[in-house]
N, C-alpha and C positions, 0 to 999 in steps of 0.2 A: 372532601373528596378522598377517596382511598384507592390505592393501587395494591392489588393482590398478587402474590407469587407464591411458590411452594416453600415450605420450610425444610429443615435438614440441610444436607450438603448443597452447595450452590455452584453455579457455573458462570462463565463470562457473559453468556447471552442474556440471562434474566437480570444480572446486575447492570449491564449496559442498557438493557430495555428499560429498567426503572429510571436510570438517569435520564434517558432520552424523553421519557414521559414527563419528567419533572422540568424539562426545558420548554414545555408547552404552556400556553396561557391556561389551558383547562386544568392541568394537573401540577402546576408548579408548586402549590402548597399542600399536595396530597401526602398523606401518611402512607407508609409501606407496611402492609400486613402480610406476614409470612405464615401460611397455613395450607393444609390440604383438605380442610373441613369444607365440604361442598355447601353446607348450610351457611357458612360464613361467606364463602366466595361468591355465592349467587347474589348477595346484596352489595357487593363492592362495585365501584364505578368502572374499574378497568381491571382485567386479570390477564396476566402473561405467564407463559411457560407451565401452565397447569390448567386443569379443567376439561381437557380433551375437546376443545371447540375453537374453531377459527371463525369469527364473525365480526368483521370490522365495525359494522353498524352498531353491534352490541358491545364493542370494545372488549372482545375476547380474542386473545392472541396466543393460542397454544399451537404447537407443531408436532406433538408426539402421537396424535391419533392416527389410526389406520386410514390409508387413503390420502393423507396430506401430501400435496405435490407443489405447493405454491412456490414460485420463484419471483425475483425481483423484476424481471422483464428487461427491456432495453437491451436485449442480446445476452443477458446473464442467465445461466441455466443451473446454478447452484440452489439446492433446496434451502429455504429460509429457516432460520432459528427464530426464537421469539424476539431477539433484538432486530433481525432483519425484517420481521413483520412490523414492528413498531416504526423502524426507519422507513419502510416502504409507504406507510400511511401518514407519518407525521414529519418525516425527514425534510421534505421540501420546506415546510413552514419553519422548522428549526434552523435550517441553513439560512433562509431569508432573514430570520430574526438576528442571527449571529453576524450576518453581513450587512445588516441594516438596509436591506433592499426588499422589494416586493418579490413574491414567489414566482411572478411571471417574468422576472428579469432573466436574460439569457445567461448571465454570469452565474446566478444562483443555480440554474438548471445544470450548467456544466459542473459546478462544484458538487452538487447533489449526486450526480453520477460518478464523478471522480472519487468522492469520499467512499461510495459504495465499493468501487473497484479496488481502491488502495487500502481500505481499512475494514469495511463491514463484511465483505464477502468472505474473508479468511475466517472470521468468527462464526459465520453461518456454516462454512465447510467443516471446520473443526468440530463444532457441536454436533453436526449430523454425520461425522465419520467419513468425510470425503477426502480421499488422498490428494495431495497436490500434483502428483505425477501418477500415471498408469504404470505400475511396476509389479513384478512378480517376485522380487527379491527383497530382503529386509533393507532398511535404510542403512547407509554407510556410517551415519553418526546420529546421535540423539540431540535434539534441541529442546530444552525446557525453558526458553526465554520468551516465547510468544505470550501475548497478552492473556490468552486462554489459560496457558499453563501457570502464569503468575497469579491469576485469579484463583485457580485450583489450589495453589499453595497457600492461600489465605484460609482455607478451611481448617478447623481445628485438627491437629494430628491425632492418630489413633490413641496415643497415650497421653493426651491432654484433656482438659475440661471439655466435655461434649454437651454441655447444657445448652438449652434453647437461647438463653441470654447471651452466652459467649458466641454461639454460632450467628446470631442475629447481629451482634456487634461487628463480627468479622465480615458479614455480608455488606454492611454499610460501608466498610473500608473498600470492599470490592466495588461498590457503586461509585465511590469517589475515584478509585483508580481507573476504571474503565471510562468514567466521564472526563477525567483530565486528559486522557490520551485521545478521546474522541475530539475534544475541543482543540487540542494540539494539531490533530490531523486536519480539521476544517480550517484552522488558522494558516497552517503551512500550504495547503492546497489552494486556498483562496488568495493569499497574498504573495506566495513565492512560486509555486508550481504552475499555476494557470498563467500568470504573465510571462513565464519563460517560453511559452509556445511560440510567441512572436518572433523571438530570437532564433529559435531552431528553424522555423519555417523560412526566415530570411537566409539562414545558412544553406538550407537545402536548395532554395531558388538560385543561389549564387555559386553552387557546388562546382560547375563547369569552369568558373574563373580560378578555382583553386587547382583543379587537375582536370584535364580533358576527359578522363574516364567518368567523371561525375560521381566517383565512389568515395571521395574524401570531402568532408565539410569543415569549414572554419567558423567557429562562433565569434561574434563580435563582442559578446560578454560571457563570462562563466556563469552557467545557470543549470538547473535540473533539465538535462537534455534527453536522457536515454528513452524514457517512457513516451515523450512527444515524438521522438524519431520514429518509433515503430508505428505509432498511430498515423503520423504524417506520410510515411511510405505507403500505407494502405490508402489513406485518403487521396493522395496525389497520384497514386498508381505509378510509382516510379518504375522505370524500365530495369534498373539495376539497384539492388540494396546497397546502402551505405556501409563501408568497411571500416573507415577510420574517421575520428573526430579530432580536430586540432583546436587548441584554445590557449590563451595566455594565462599563466599562473602569476597573477600580479604580486602575490605575497612572496613568492620565490624568485621574482624577476627573471622568469624563463618561460618557455613554451612547452606544452604537453601534447603528445599524440596518444590517443586512446583507441584501442580496438573496440569495435561494436560486437557485442555478444550475439549469439544466434537468435536469442529471444530474451525477453525481460526475466531477470532472475537466474539466467543460465551463466555458468562459468566457462562455457565453450565459446570461443570467438569465431566470427565469420572468417576473419583473417587475423594472424598474430604477427607481431614483429619478428624478424629473423631469429631462428634459434641460436645462431652464433653470437648474437648480441646479448642474450639473456643473462642477467645478473652482473653485467659489466658496467663500469662507470668511467666518466671523465676521459682522460687521455687515451687509456686502453680502448675504450669504447669507440672514441673518435677515429683511432687508427683502424680498427677492424672494420668499422662501418664505412670509413672513407667519407665521413661527414664532419666537418669542424664543429667545435664547441658542444659536443654531446655532453649530457650530464649523467644519465642512467637509462637503463632499461630493466624493468621488473624481471625477476627470475622466471615468471610464467609467461612473459612476453605480451601482457595485455596493455601495458602502459610504458611510455618512455618520455624523456625530457631533453631539451636542448636550450641553448641560450638565445636562439634566434627562431623566427617564424620560418625562414627559408629552411633551416635545418630540420624543423619539425615536419614540414611537408615532405622533404626528402626522405625522412624516416618512414613516413606513411607510404610514400610511393614505393620504397623498398619492400615494405610488408605486402603491398598490393601485387607486386611482380611475382611473389612466390606462388608455386603451383597449388 
């Protein structure tokens, strides 16, 4: 069996696409052939990111041709890259195999969708030139630490050996890099992220026991809560969005109160802790806040800490009362 992709400079999508194909029973032992020669490509078992054709039955997964508009579905609208195409058609089987479950299992389906949302979609978007935000101004800073950027950095530099042998060797490094991060994403989402939803839903259901407003939740266990919170607010059709989350920091033997941002990935809060508290600590903070046993409030007001649950709730209530 042989997997075909283009030679020359490489990107994250075909590197990851090759890795994903090699996780399937059909292509796990396949060799990767890097070429743009159509006479060679036409005889290969599967071809990705080259060839100008998308035909899943023929195992052709290119996305560069005019008129290509394929998306993942399930509510996602980002145009797919070659990696997204491979994941769309083989991802459910790959996730099931990694979780040692059948692909009809509900847990597998949830992880399959979550891995696309949290890992795959960004690769599709970056490869297709889709901005993360609708803006008319230049970004305020440059980030070169995304997986796509790191894969790009594996290409031979302009003043280094540009031979096909060197480039192919670097491409195999990219396959391993993207693959290791994909596996880490699946492992985290299936074993840590997904089980956390139970605790977040429990906290939401008991929110009125924490504060009559229903805008403060208390987690019974520290867990990944933010993404689940936004999803559950929509699923449960909450009358008021949650403004603060309170939880115990067992390592520090204290309690935390954290503001909920306006949306996933945003640094703007729905409500922040009072500006007069920002950057203060210990006795000075306790005196100004009028709450005993305060520990700190971050300079931006998105998180604070106290030594007691009662104090953490009072801090959240103070933030909630701000206009």
